[in-house]
C-alpha positions as CSV (number, residue, x, y, z in Angstrom):
1,M,-5.3,-39.5,19.2
2,L,-3.7,-36.6,21.1
3,A,-2.4,-39.0,23.7
4,T,-0.7,-41.1,21.0
5,F,0.8,-37.9,19.5
6,A,2.1,-36.7,22.9
7,R,3.6,-40.1,23.6
8,T,5.4,-40.1,20.2
9,M,6.9,-36.7,20.8
10,Y,8.2,-37.9,24.2
11,R,9.7,-41.2,22.9
12,R,11.1,-39.6,19.7
13,R,12.5,-36.6,21.5
14,R,16.0,-36.7,20.0
15,L,14.5,-36.8,16.5
16,V,12.0,-34.0,17.4
17,V,14.7,-31.6,18.8
18,A,17.0,-32.3,15.9
19,A,14.3,-31.6,13.4
20,W,13.5,-28.3,15.1
21,V,17.1,-27.2,15.1
22,L,17.6,-28.1,11.5
23,A,14.3,-26.4,10.5
24,L,15.3,-23.2,12.4
25,V,18.8,-23.0,11.0
26,G,17.8,-24.1,7.5
27,T,14.8,-21.7,7.2
28,M,16.9,-18.8,8.6
29,V,19.6,-19.3,6.0
30,L,17.0,-19.7,3.2
31,G,15.1,-16.6,4.4
32,R,18.3,-14.6,4.4
33,V,19.4,-15.8,0.9
34,A,16.1,-16.0,-0.9
35,G,13.8,-13.8,1.2
36,G,11.8,-11.0,-0.4
37,E,11.4,-7.3,0.4
38,H,8.7,-5.8,2.6
39,R,6.2,-3.7,0.6
40,V,2.8,-2.2,1.0
41,D,0.3,-0.1,-0.8
42,Y,-1.9,2.1,1.4
43,A,-3.9,3.4,-1.5
44,M,-7.6,2.9,-0.9
45,P,-9.5,1.6,-4.0
46,G,-11.4,4.3,-5.7
47,S,-10.1,7.2,-3.5
48,D,-8.8,10.5,-4.7
49,S,-5.4,9.8,-3.4
50,A,-5.2,6.5,-5.3
51,T,-6.3,8.3,-8.5
52,V,-3.5,10.9,-8.0
53,Q,-0.9,8.1,-7.6
54,Q,-2.2,6.4,-10.7
55,L,-2.1,9.6,-12.8
56,L,1.4,10.3,-11.6
57,S,2.5,6.8,-12.6
58,E,0.9,7.0,-16.1
59,R,1.6,10.7,-17.0
60,F,4.5,11.7,-14.9
61,P,6.4,8.4,-14.7
62,Q,9.7,10.1,-13.7
63,Q,8.0,11.7,-10.7
64,S,5.6,8.9,-9.7
65,G,7.8,7.6,-7.0
66,D,8.2,9.0,-3.5
67,T,11.0,11.4,-2.6
68,V,13.6,11.9,0.1
69,Q,14.4,15.4,1.2
70,L,18.0,16.6,1.5
71,V,18.1,19.5,4.0
72,F,21.3,21.6,3.9
73,E,22.0,24.1,6.7
74,A,25.0,26.4,6.8
75,P,25.3,29.4,9.2
76,A,27.6,31.1,6.7
77,G,24.9,30.7,4.0
78,V,24.4,28.0,1.4
79,A,25.6,30.3,-1.4
80,D,29.1,30.5,0.1
81,P,31.4,29.0,-2.6
82,A,32.9,26.3,-0.4
83,V,29.5,25.3,1.0
84,A,27.9,25.3,-2.4
85,A,30.7,23.0,-3.7
86,R,30.1,20.5,-1.0
87,I,26.3,20.6,-1.5
88,D,26.9,19.9,-5.2
89,A,29.1,17.0,-4.2
90,V,26.5,15.4,-2.0
91,Q,23.8,15.8,-4.6
92,A,26.1,14.2,-7.2
93,E,26.9,11.2,-5.0
94,V,23.2,10.7,-4.2
95,R,22.2,11.0,-7.9
96,G,24.4,8.0,-8.7
97,L,22.8,5.7,-6.1
98,G,20.3,2.9,-7.0
99,H,16.6,3.6,-7.2
100,V,17.3,7.4,-7.6
101,T,16.1,8.9,-10.8
102,D,16.9,12.6,-10.1
103,V,18.1,15.1,-7.6
104,R,16.9,18.6,-8.0
105,P,17.3,21.8,-5.9
106,T,13.9,23.0,-4.8
107,A,14.1,25.9,-2.4
108,V,16.3,28.3,-0.3
109,S,15.1,29.8,2.9
110,P,14.6,33.6,3.0
111,D,17.7,34.1,5.2
112,G,19.8,32.0,2.9
113,T,21.0,29.5,5.5
114,V,18.9,26.5,4.5
115,A,18.6,24.8,1.1
116,L,16.4,21.9,0.1
117,A,17.0,19.3,-2.6
118,T,14.5,16.6,-3.6
119,V,15.7,13.1,-4.3
120,Q,13.3,11.4,-6.7
121,L,12.9,7.7,-6.2
122,D,11.7,5.3,-8.8
123,A,8.8,3.9,-6.7
124,T,6.8,4.6,-3.6
125,T,8.4,4.2,-0.2
126,E,6.9,0.8,0.4
127,K,8.3,-0.6,-2.8
128,V,11.9,0.8,-2.6
129,P,14.3,-1.4,-0.6
130,V,15.2,0.1,2.7
131,S,18.8,-0.5,1.9
132,A,18.5,2.0,-1.0
133,V,17.2,4.7,1.3
134,E,19.8,3.9,3.9
135,A,22.5,4.6,1.2
136,I,21.1,8.1,0.8
137,L,21.2,8.6,4.6
138,H,24.8,7.5,4.7
139,A,25.8,9.8,1.8
140,A,24.1,12.8,3.6
141,A,25.9,11.9,6.9
142,R,29.3,11.9,5.1
143,G,28.5,15.3,3.7
144,S,28.1,16.9,7.1
145,G,30.9,18.8,8.8
146,E,33.0,22.0,8.6
147,G,30.1,24.4,8.8
148,L,27.5,22.3,6.8
149,T,24.8,20.1,8.2
150,V,23.0,17.6,5.9
151,E,19.9,15.9,7.1
152,T,17.4,13.6,5.3
153,G,13.7,13.9,5.6
154,G,10.4,12.6,4.4
155,P,8.5,9.3,4.9
156,A,11.1,7.2,3.2
157,A,13.9,8.5,5.4
158,Q,11.7,8.1,8.5
159,N,10.9,4.5,7.5
160,A,14.5,3.6,7.0
161,E,15.5,5.0,10.4
162,S,12.7,3.1,12.2
163,T,14.0,0.4,14.6
164,E,12.8,-1.3,17.7
165,A,16.1,-3.2,18.4
166,G,16.3,-4.3,22.0
167,S,12.6,-4.4,22.8
168,E,12.3,-8.1,22.3
169,Q,15.3,-8.8,24.5
170,I,14.0,-6.6,27.3
171,G,10.6,-8.4,27.1
172,M,12.3,-11.8,27.2
173,I,14.3,-10.9,30.3
174,A,11.3,-9.5,32.1
175,A,9.3,-12.7,31.1
176,L,12.1,-14.9,32.5
177,L,12.0,-13.1,35.8
178,I,8.2,-13.6,36.1
179,L,8.6,-17.3,35.2
180,L,11.2,-17.7,37.9
181,V,8.8,-16.3,40.5
182,A,5.9,-18.3,39.1
183,F,7.7,-21.6,38.9
184,G,10.4,-21.1,41.5
185,S,12.8,-23.1,39.3
186,V,15.4,-21.9,36.8
187,L,14.9,-25.0,34.6
188,A,11.1,-24.8,34.5
189,A,11.2,-21.1,33.9
190,G,13.6,-21.5,31.0
191,L,11.5,-23.9,29.0
192,P,8.8,-21.5,27.9
193,I,11.5,-19.0,26.8
194,V,13.2,-21.6,24.7
195,V,10.0,-22.7,23.1
196,A,9.0,-19.1,22.3
197,L,12.5,-18.3,20.8
198,F,12.3,-21.4,18.5
199,G,8.8,-20.6,17.4
200,V,9.3,-16.9,16.8
201,G,12.7,-17.4,15.1
202,L,11.3,-20.0,12.7
203,S,8.2,-17.9,11.9
204,L,10.2,-14.8,11.2
205,A,12.3,-16.8,8.8
206,V,9.3,-18.2,7.1
207,A,7.8,-14.7,6.8
208,Q,10.8,-13.7,4.8
209,L,9.8,-16.3,2.2
210,L,6.1,-15.3,2.4
211,L,7.2,-11.8,1.1
212,H,7.3,-13.4,-2.4
213,L,3.6,-14.3,-2.1
214,F,2.0,-11.5,-0.1
215,V,2.3,-7.8,0.3
216,I,3.6,-7.5,3.9
217,P,4.5,-4.2,5.5
218,D,7.6,-3.9,7.6
219,W,5.6,-3.2,10.8
220,A,4.1,-6.7,10.5
221,T,7.4,-8.0,11.8
222,M,6.9,-6.0,15.0
223,I,3.3,-7.4,15.4
224,M,4.6,-11.0,14.8
225,T,7.3,-10.6,17.4
226,M,5.0,-9.2,20.0
227,I,2.4,-11.9,19.6
228,G,4.8,-14.7,19.0
229,I,6.7,-14.1,22.2
230,G,3.6,-13.5,24.2
231,V,1.5,-16.5,23.1
232,G,4.6,-18.8,22.8
233,I,5.6,-18.2,26.5
234,D,1.9,-18.4,27.6
235,Y,1.1,-21.7,25.8
236,A,4.3,-23.3,27.1
237,L,3.5,-22.0,30.6
238,F,0.1,-23.7,30.7
239,I,1.5,-27.0,29.5
240,V,4.5,-27.0,31.9
241,T,2.2,-26.1,34.7
242,R,0.0,-29.2,34.0
243,Y,3.2,-31.3,33.6
244,R,4.4,-30.3,37.1
245,T,0.9,-30.9,38.5
246,A,0.9,-34.5,37.0
247,L,4.3,-35.2,38.5
248,G,3.0,-34.0,41.9
249,D,0.1,-36.3,41.6
250,G,2.5,-39.2,41.2
251,H,2.6,-39.7,37.5
252,G,5.9,-40.6,35.8
253,P,7.5,-38.3,33.2
254,E,5.9,-39.9,30.1
255,A,2.5,-40.1,31.7
256,A,2.8,-36.5,32.9
257,V,3.6,-35.4,29.3
258,V,0.6,-37.2,27.9
259,L,-1.6,-35.8,30.6
260,A,-0.3,-32.3,30.0
261,I,-0.8,-32.4,26.3
262,T,-4.2,-34.0,26.4
263,T,-5.5,-31.4,28.9
264,A,-3.7,-28.1,28.8
265,G,-2.4,-28.9,25.3
266,R,-5.9,-29.3,24.0
267,A,-6.9,-26.0,25.6
268,V,-3.9,-24.4,24.0
269,V,-5.0,-25.7,20.6
270,F,-8.4,-24.1,21.1
271,A,-6.9,-20.8,22.3
272,G,-4.5,-20.6,19.4
273,G,-7.3,-21.4,17.0
274,T,-9.4,-18.5,18.3
275,V,-6.4,-16.2,17.7
276,V,-6.1,-17.5,14.2
277,I,-9.8,-17.0,13.5
278,S,-9.7,-13.4,14.7
279,L,-6.6,-12.7,12.6
280,V,-8.2,-14.2,9.5
281,G,-11.0,-11.7,10.0
282,L,-8.5,-9.0,8.8
283,C,-9.1,-10.4,5.3
284,A,-12.6,-9.1,5.4
285,M,-11.2,-5.5,4.9
286,G,-10.3,-6.4,1.3
287,L,-6.8,-4.8,1.4
288,D,-3.7,-6.5,0.1
289,Y,-1.4,-5.5,3.0
290,L,-3.9,-6.8,5.5
291,Y,-4.0,-10.1,3.7
292,G,-0.2,-10.2,4.0
293,T,-0.2,-9.2,7.6
294,A,-2.8,-11.8,8.5
295,A,-0.8,-14.5,6.7
296,A,2.4,-13.6,8.5
297,T,0.8,-13.3,11.9
298,V,-1.2,-16.4,11.6
299,T,1.9,-18.3,10.5
300,C,3.6,-17.0,13.7
301,V,0.8,-18.2,16.0
302,L,0.6,-21.6,14.3
303,V,4.4,-22.1,14.5
304,V,4.6,-21.3,18.2
305,L,1.5,-23.5,18.8
306,I,3.2,-26.4,17.0
307,A,6.4,-25.7,19.0
308,S,4.4,-26.0,22.2
309,L,2.9,-29.3,21.2
310,T,6.1,-30.9,19.7
311,L,9.3,-29.3,20.9
312,L,8.1,-28.8,24.5
313,P,7.1,-32.4,25.1
314,A,10.4,-33.5,23.7
315,L,12.3,-31.2,26.0
316,L,10.3,-32.4,28.9
317,G,11.3,-35.9,28.0
318,F,15.0,-34.9,28.5
319,I,14.3,-33.1,31.8
320,G,12.0,-35.7,33.3
321,T,11.7,-35.3,37.1
322,N,14.5,-32.8,37.2
323,I,12.0,-30.0,36.3
324,D,12.5,-28.5,39.7
325,R,16.3,-28.4,39.7
326,L,17.9,-25.1,40.6
327,R,15.0,-24.0,42.7
328,L,14.7,-20.5,44.2
329,P,14.4,-20.9,48.0
330,F,12.3,-17.8,48.5
331,V,9.4,-18.9,46.1
332,K,6.7,-20.9,47.8
333,G,4.2,-23.2,46.2
334,D,0.5,-22.3,45.6
335,R,-1.8,-22.9,48.6
336,G,-4.7,-23.8,46.3
337,E,-8.1,-23.3,47.8
338,R,-6.5,-21.7,50.9
339,G,-4.5,-19.3,48.8
340,L,-4.9,-15.7,47.8
341,W,-7.2,-16.2,44.8
342,A,-9.6,-18.3,46.7
343,R,-9.9,-15.7,49.4
344,W,-10.3,-13.0,46.8
345,S,-13.1,-14.8,45.1
346,H,-15.0,-15.0,48.3
347,V,-14.6,-11.3,48.8
348,V,-16.0,-10.5,45.3
349,Q,-18.8,-13.0,45.7
350,R,-19.9,-11.6,49.1
351,R,-20.5,-8.2,47.5
352,P,-21.2,-9.0,43.8
353,V,-23.3,-5.9,43.0
354,V,-20.7,-3.5,44.5
355,T,-17.6,-5.2,43.0
356,G,-19.3,-5.8,39.6
357,A,-20.5,-2.1,39.4
358,A,-17.0,-0.9,40.4
359,A,-15.3,-3.0,37.8
360,L,-17.8,-1.9,35.1
361,A,-17.3,1.8,36.1
362,V,-13.5,1.4,35.8
363,L,-13.8,-0.1,32.3
364,I,-16.1,2.6,31.1
365,L,-14.0,5.4,32.6
366,L,-10.9,4.0,30.9
367,A,-12.7,3.8,27.5
368,V,-14.0,7.4,27.6
369,P,-10.9,9.1,26.0
370,Y,-11.3,6.9,22.9
371,A,-13.7,9.5,21.5
372,S,-10.7,11.9,21.1
373,M,-8.6,9.5,19.0
374,R,-7.5,10.9,15.7
375,F,-6.5,8.7,12.7
376,G,-3.6,9.6,10.4
377,Y,0.1,8.8,10.5
378,P,2.6,10.1,13.0
379,D,5.1,12.3,11.2
380,A,8.8,12.8,11.8
381,G,8.0,15.5,14.4
382,T,7.2,12.8,16.9
383,N,10.5,11.1,16.5
384,P,13.5,11.6,18.9
385,T,15.9,14.3,17.9
386,S,18.6,11.7,17.6
387,L,17.2,10.8,14.2
388,S,18.1,12.7,11.1
389,S,14.4,12.7,9.9
390,R,13.4,14.6,13.0
391,R,16.1,17.1,12.7
392,A,15.3,17.6,9.0
393,Y,11.6,18.1,9.9
394,D,12.4,20.7,12.5
395,T,14.8,22.6,10.2
396,V,12.2,22.7,7.3
397,A,9.4,23.7,9.6
398,T,11.5,26.6,11.0
399,A,12.8,27.8,7.6
400,F,9.7,27.2,5.4
401,G,6.8,26.6,7.7
402,K,5.2,23.5,9.1
403,G,3.2,22.7,6.0
404,A,6.4,22.2,3.9
405,N,6.7,18.8,5.7
406,G,3.4,17.6,4.4
407,P,2.2,19.2,1.1
408,Y,-0.9,18.2,-0.8
409,L,-0.6,17.2,-4.5
410,V,-3.4,18.3,-6.8
411,A,-3.7,16.4,-10.1
412,V,-5.7,18.0,-12.9
413,E,-6.9,16.2,-16.0
414,L,-7.5,19.2,-18.2
415,D,-9.7,17.6,-20.9
416,G,-9.0,20.5,-23.3
417,D,-9.5,23.3,-20.8
418,P,-6.0,24.7,-19.9
419,T,-7.6,27.9,-18.5
420,V,-8.9,26.0,-15.5
421,L,-5.4,26.0,-14.1
422,D,-5.4,29.8,-13.4
423,R,-8.8,29.7,-11.7
424,L,-7.9,26.7,-9.6
425,T,-4.5,28.1,-8.6
426,S,-6.0,31.4,-7.5
427,A,-8.8,29.6,-5.6
428,L,-6.3,27.3,-3.8
429,A,-4.0,30.2,-2.9
430,A,-6.9,32.2,-1.4
431,T,-8.1,29.3,0.8
432,D,-7.7,29.7,4.6
433,G,-5.0,27.3,5.7
434,V,-3.0,27.3,2.5
435,A,0.5,28.9,2.8
436,A,1.5,28.7,-0.8
437,V,0.7,27.0,-4.2
438,L,3.7,26.1,-6.2
439,P,3.6,26.6,-10.0
440,A,1.8,23.9,-12.0
441,R,3.8,21.2,-13.8
442,L,2.5,19.9,-17.1
443,N,3.2,16.4,-18.5
444,D,4.7,16.0,-21.9
445,A,1.4,15.5,-23.6
446,G,0.0,18.7,-22.0
447,D,-3.2,17.0,-20.9
448,T,-2.5,16.7,-17.2
449,A,-1.1,19.1,-14.6
450,A,0.2,18.7,-11.0
451,L,0.1,21.5,-8.4
452,T,1.8,21.3,-4.9
453,V,-0.2,23.0,-2.1
454,L,1.6,23.9,1.1
455,P,-0.7,24.0,4.2
456,T,0.0,26.4,7.0
457,T,-0.2,23.6,9.6
458,G,1.8,20.5,10.2
459,P,1.1,17.0,8.6
460,Q,-0.4,15.4,11.7
461,E,-2.5,18.4,12.9
462,Q,-6.3,18.1,12.6
463,A,-6.4,21.5,10.8
464,T,-4.5,20.0,7.9
465,V,-7.0,17.2,7.5
466,D,-9.8,19.7,7.8
467,L,-8.2,21.7,4.9
468,L,-8.2,18.5,2.8
469,H,-12.0,18.2,3.2
470,R,-12.5,21.9,2.3
471,L,-10.4,21.6,-0.8
472,R,-12.2,18.5,-2.0
473,D,-15.8,19.5,-1.0
474,D,-15.8,23.3,-1.6
475,V,-12.8,24.9,-3.2
476,V,-12.2,22.5,-6.1
477,P,-15.8,22.1,-7.1
478,T,-16.4,25.8,-7.1
479,A,-13.2,26.6,-9.0
480,T,-13.9,24.0,-11.7
481,E,-17.7,24.6,-12.1
482,G,-18.7,24.4,-15.7
483,S,-15.3,23.0,-16.8
484,P,-14.8,19.4,-18.1
485,A,-11.5,19.2,-16.1
486,R,-11.3,16.6,-13.4
487,V,-9.4,17.4,-10.2
488,Y,-8.1,15.1,-7.5
489,V,-6.3,16.0,-4.2
490,G,-3.8,13.4,-3.0
491,A,-0.4,12.8,-1.4
492,A,0.5,11.1,1.9
493,I,-1.9,13.0,4.3
494,A,-4.8,12.6,1.9
495,A,-4.0,8.8,1.5
496,F,-4.2,8.3,5.3
497,A,-7.4,10.3,5.5
498,D,-8.9,8.1,2.7
499,E,-7.6,5.0,4.5
500,S,-9.4,6.1,7.7
501,A,-12.7,6.6,5.8
502,Y,-12.4,3.3,4.0
503,M,-11.7,1.3,7.2
504,G,-14.2,3.2,9.3
505,A,-17.0,2.1,7.0
506,R,-16.0,-1.6,7.2
507,L,-14.8,-1.7,10.8
508,P,-18.3,-2.4,12.3
509,W,-18.8,-5.4,10.0
510,F,-15.4,-6.7,10.9
511,I,-16.0,-6.4,14.6
512,A,-19.5,-8.0,14.3
513,A,-18.0,-10.9,12.4
514,V,-15.3,-11.6,15.0
515,I,-17.7,-11.3,17.9
516,A,-20.2,-13.6,16.2
517,V,-17.6,-16.3,15.5
518,S,-16.2,-16.0,19.1
519,F,-19.7,-16.3,20.5
520,L,-20.4,-19.5,18.6
521,L,-17.1,-21.0,19.8
522,L,-17.8,-20.2,23.4
523,L,-21.3,-21.5,23.1
524,V,-20.0,-24.8,21.8
525,V,-17.4,-25.1,24.5
526,F,-19.4,-24.0,27.6
527,R,-22.9,-25.0,26.5
528,S,-24.3,-21.7,27.9
529,V,-25.9,-18.8,26.2
530,L,-25.3,-16.3,29.0
531,V,-21.6,-17.3,29.5
532,A,-20.9,-16.8,25.8
533,L,-22.8,-13.5,25.7
534,K,-21.0,-12.2,28.8
535,A,-17.6,-13.3,27.5
536,A,-18.1,-11.4,24.2
537,A,-19.4,-8.3,26.1
538,M,-16.5,-8.4,28.6
539,N,-13.9,-8.8,25.8
540,L,-15.4,-5.7,24.2
541,L,-15.1,-3.8,27.4
542,A,-11.5,-4.7,27.9
543,I,-10.6,-3.7,24.4
544,G,-12.5,-0.4,24.8
545,A,-10.5,0.3,27.9
546,A,-7.3,-0.3,26.0
547,Y,-8.4,2.0,23.2
548,G,-9.2,4.7,25.8
549,V,-5.7,4.4,27.4
550,M,-4.1,4.6,23.9
551,A,-6.1,7.7,23.1
552,L,-5.2,9.4,26.3
553,A,-1.5,8.7,25.6
554,L,-1.8,10.1,22.1
555,Q,-3.1,13.4,23.5
556,G,0.3,14.0,25.0
557,G,-0.1,15.2,28.6
558,W,1.2,13.2,31.6
559,L,0.6,9.7,30.2
560,G,1.9,10.6,26.7
561,N,5.1,12.1,28.3
562,L,5.5,9.0,30.4
563,V,5.7,6.8,27.3
564,G,7.6,9.3,25.1
565,I,4.7,11.0,23.2
566,S,5.0,14.8,23.9
567,E,2.2,16.2,21.6
568,S,-1.2,15.3,20.2
569,T,-0.6,12.6,17.7
570,P,-2.8,10.5,15.3
571,V,-2.4,6.8,14.6
572,P,-3.0,4.8,11.4
573,A,-6.5,3.5,11.0
574,W,-5.2,0.0,10.9
575,T,-4.0,0.2,14.5
576,P,-7.3,-0.2,16.4
577,M,-8.6,-2.7,13.8
578,M,-5.4,-4.9,14.0
579,M,-5.5,-4.7,17.8
580,F,-9.1,-5.8,18.0
581,A,-8.3,-8.9,16.0
582,L,-5.3,-9.7,18.2
583,L,-6.9,-8.9,21.5
584,F,-10.2,-10.6,21.0
585,G,-8.3,-13.8,20.2
586,L,-5.9,-13.4,23.0
587,S,-8.5,-12.7,25.6
588,M,-10.1,-16.1,24.8
589,D,-7.1,-17.8,26.4
590,Y,-7.9,-16.6,29.9
591,E,-11.6,-17.0,29.2
592,V,-11.2,-20.7,28.3
593,F,-8.8,-21.6,31.1
594,L,-10.9,-19.9,33.8
595,L,-14.4,-20.8,32.7
596,S,-13.6,-24.4,31.8
597,R,-12.4,-25.0,35.3
598,I,-15.5,-23.4,36.8
599,R,-17.8,-25.4,34.5
600,E,-16.0,-28.6,35.3
601,D,-16.5,-28.1,39.0
602,Y,-20.1,-27.0,38.5
603,L,-21.0,-30.1,36.6
604,A,-19.4,-32.2,39.3
605,T,-21.0,-30.5,42.3
606,G,-23.9,-28.4,41.1
607,D,-22.7,-25.6,43.4
608,N,-22.3,-22.4,41.3
609,A,-20.8,-20.2,44.0
610,G,-18.3,-22.9,45.1
611,A,-17.4,-23.7,41.5
612,V,-16.5,-20.1,40.8
613,A,-14.3,-19.9,44.0
614,R,-12.6,-23.1,43.3
615,G,-12.1,-22.3,39.6
616,M,-10.5,-19.0,40.4
617,A,-8.3,-20.7,43.1
618,R,-7.1,-23.3,40.6
619,T,-6.3,-20.8,37.8
620,G,-5.6,-17.5,39.5
621,R,-1.9,-17.8,39.8
622,V,-1.2,-19.3,36.4
623,I,-3.5,-16.7,34.7
624,T,-1.8,-13.9,36.6
625,A,1.7,-15.2,35.6
626,A,0.6,-15.6,32.0
627,A,-0.9,-12.1,31.9
628,A,2.1,-10.6,33.5
629,I,4.4,-12.1,30.9
630,M,2.3,-10.7,28.0
631,V,2.1,-7.3,29.7
632,T,5.9,-7.1,30.1
633,V,6.5,-8.3,26.5
634,F,4.1,-5.8,25.0
635,A,5.2,-3.0,27.3
636,A,8.8,-3.5,26.3
637,F,7.9,-2.1,22.9
638,M,7.1,1.2,24.4
639,L,10.8,1.7,25.0
640,G,11.4,2.0,21.2
641,D,11.6,5.2,19.2
642,Q,8.6,4.8,17.0
643,V,5.2,6.2,18.1
644,I,3.3,3.3,16.5
645,A,5.2,0.7,18.4
646,K,4.7,2.7,21.6
647,V,1.0,2.9,21.1
648,V,0.5,-0.7,20.0
649,G,2.6,-1.9,22.9
650,L,0.7,0.3,25.4
651,G,-2.7,-0.8,24.0
652,L,-1.9,-4.5,24.0
653,A,-0.4,-4.4,27.5
654,T,-3.4,-2.4,28.9
655,A,-5.9,-4.8,27.4
656,V,-4.2,-7.9,28.7
657,L,-3.8,-6.3,32.2
658,V,-7.4,-5.2,32.3
659,D,-8.6,-8.5,31.0
660,A,-6.7,-10.6,33.5
661,T,-7.5,-8.4,36.5
662,V,-10.6,-6.2,36.3
663,V,-12.5,-8.6,34.0
664,R,-11.4,-12.1,34.9
665,M,-10.9,-11.6,38.6
666,V,-13.7,-9.1,39.4
667,L,-16.4,-8.8,36.7
668,V,-16.5,-12.6,35.9
669,P,-17.0,-13.9,39.5
670,S,-19.4,-11.1,40.4
671,T,-21.7,-11.6,37.4
672,M,-21.6,-15.4,37.8
673,E,-22.5,-15.0,41.5
674,L,-25.5,-12.7,40.6
675,L,-26.8,-15.0,37.9
676,G,-26.3,-18.3,39.9
677,D,-27.5,-21.4,38.1
678,R,-28.8,-19.3,35.2
679,N,-25.2,-19.0,34.1
680,W,-25.5,-22.5,32.6
681,W,-28.8,-22.3,30.9
682,I,-29.1,-23.5,27.4
683,P,-32.3,-24.5,25.4
684,R,-32.4,-28.3,25.0
685,W,-32.8,-28.1,21.2
686,L,-29.7,-25.9,21.0
687,D,-27.7,-28.2,23.2
688,R,-28.6,-31.2,21.0
689,A,-27.8,-29.2,17.8
690,L,-24.4,-28.0,18.9
691,P,-21.3,-30.2,18.3
692,H,-19.4,-31.4,21.4
693,L,-16.0,-29.9,21.9
694,D,-14.0,-31.1,24.9
695,V,-11.4,-28.4,25.5
696,E,-9.9,-29.7,28.7
697,G,-9.6,-33.3,27.4
698,H,-11.8,-34.9,30.0
699,D,-12.7,-37.7,27.5
700,E,-9.1,-38.8,27.2
701,P,-8.0,-41.8,29.2
702,V,-5.9,-40.6,32.2
703,P,-2.7,-42.6,33.0
704,A,-2.6,-44.2,36.4
705,P,-0.4,-42.3,38.8
706,L,2.6,-43.7,40.4
707,E,3.3,-43.5,44.1
708,R,3.9,-39.8,45.0
709,T,7.4,-39.1,46.1
710,R,7.3,-35.4,46.8
711,P,4.7,-32.9,48.3
712,V,2.5,-31.3,45.7
713,E,3.2,-27.8,47.1
714,D,6.9,-28.2,46.1
715,L,6.0,-29.0,42.5
716,V,3.0,-27.2,41.2
717,L,1.4,-23.9,40.7
718,E,-2.1,-25.4,41.2
719,P,-3.4,-27.7,43.9
720,A,-3.3,-31.5,43.5
721,G,-6.5,-33.0,42.3
722,A,-7.5,-29.8,40.3
723,H,-7.6,-31.8,37.1
């Protein structure tokens, strides 16, 4: 069936390429014209912060949306008539913009040089179009000059300024250079790039339409782009490698395409399926924005997978035997079982205890810093000073204190007891860590009040989160004891703390589910209990190492400064959970390609040690190239401005690097050498009960080779006869 499909893609190549071009152009136009808006709701069901947001929406509808802060700074003083007139003009212009319900002056610094105005939006940041917030930023920029500086602050402004433009292009260029070294041919190196561009471009356009069906946050686009480019290039790399191997074995172009798709293509389908299964696991968290993120990312993986199985065979049909045109003279072919990876395997296998213990120690050492990771949301203070939100943050912190950038909002349902407000206000003001409590605001019905509490510490400091717990657990219950009033503490910092608690309780179940499914898949593929168990354990070790490196960078210090994180910074709770889903799926790629070759050789020879060495020799170079591509694509996102992109890029790059080197090239061969034939043990009853899944396509009929016209070393990454 797969052979027939591959042959059809080859013979109908003009129609296939035309269909892809039309689909890409048409979907991009449709997405631009009819696409939806990114939105997200981080409120955790049943949490205090969610209740506060609900009360604001119901009882303070004009103030239920998020705000943008206008920060005016004038050395001559904001009360100067000329300066005051210009401040009024900026506020008037902003008041007339879309999605703005009010602009109100809120504070003046003690020295009179800084004034704040609050721009009230009609919805939360995630639901207001970015273009509406950008209009506020432009109005503020026009108001600056002649002794007055106007900056915009707050999460909405920070979100509108976020951009990672250029990261994808840098990753693509680096990937192309690696492919040139791996293939030694400009034409062969360009094919995976073209396939990835088509797949990612189409999936991003489709995601614009999915915005009408799912709640998809804007950062999901970054995740899609990272994963789409990485797996798109990798999947095409594996198929092109098999195609060149088939040509080197003497097959014609059509037979080579069929052979590549029925072997490497089948493995690619399995690898892509495991990524999809891992991502679908995000739905177990029960949050709308994770449903949307899973839908968008799964769409991306499926589209690039389809591109690898349809567009790539068609393009190979046009290229034929010219795959090695425009060769690079300095790149030599793979020496196979006499090459570097074969020699390295023998080194590891001669000292399996020492090498295995060293690899395990490295992984554990890398994972140790994970204990220090804090969850929250990086504030504008982590942004570069080139952004207005960062300059606004610094000005407010200097003029009014750090806590003015991240206040808590206390909502009080009075239930007929208005006297509770005085007791509560006094108790809040007397709490350690509280800089000030602003006067309470009553709703029109007089049954609900809202108080703003300014901490003494900044939004992303641990002391601010500790203050939240003191307010909820001690201060509020004590102040309202004996009163029917109900009090809830919310706002952005509280919402992120509630999110961390919500996800923390469900994360173990999510991890257990993903591991269990992956274990079953590996058990079916490799017919070995120990191989499946080891693979799951090693994947966990690689991910733990990535978490540790992320945590170390988030502490600031030398590694943080290296990637642009200068101070201790928290990350959203969804970050490690999302990365686990991605990495556990991606790590299966290398697991399948390496272990399937080892198992194939073991079944043919019964020699475990030799099978390990030959399997590594046949896959070492291609796995290294694939991993290097993913590492560079992910690492390119560390060059952006946003801390989240830096951390996710660093974590993904670290995990892939560790997985393809320490795990696949050291820990796997050393443990397989130690276990010997026990690697392949499986109870007979289990072997009979499990379905048969042929990942490498050994059951497919192999086309007869033609007479070889060129040496294999000039054509392939892997030795002839490896298939």
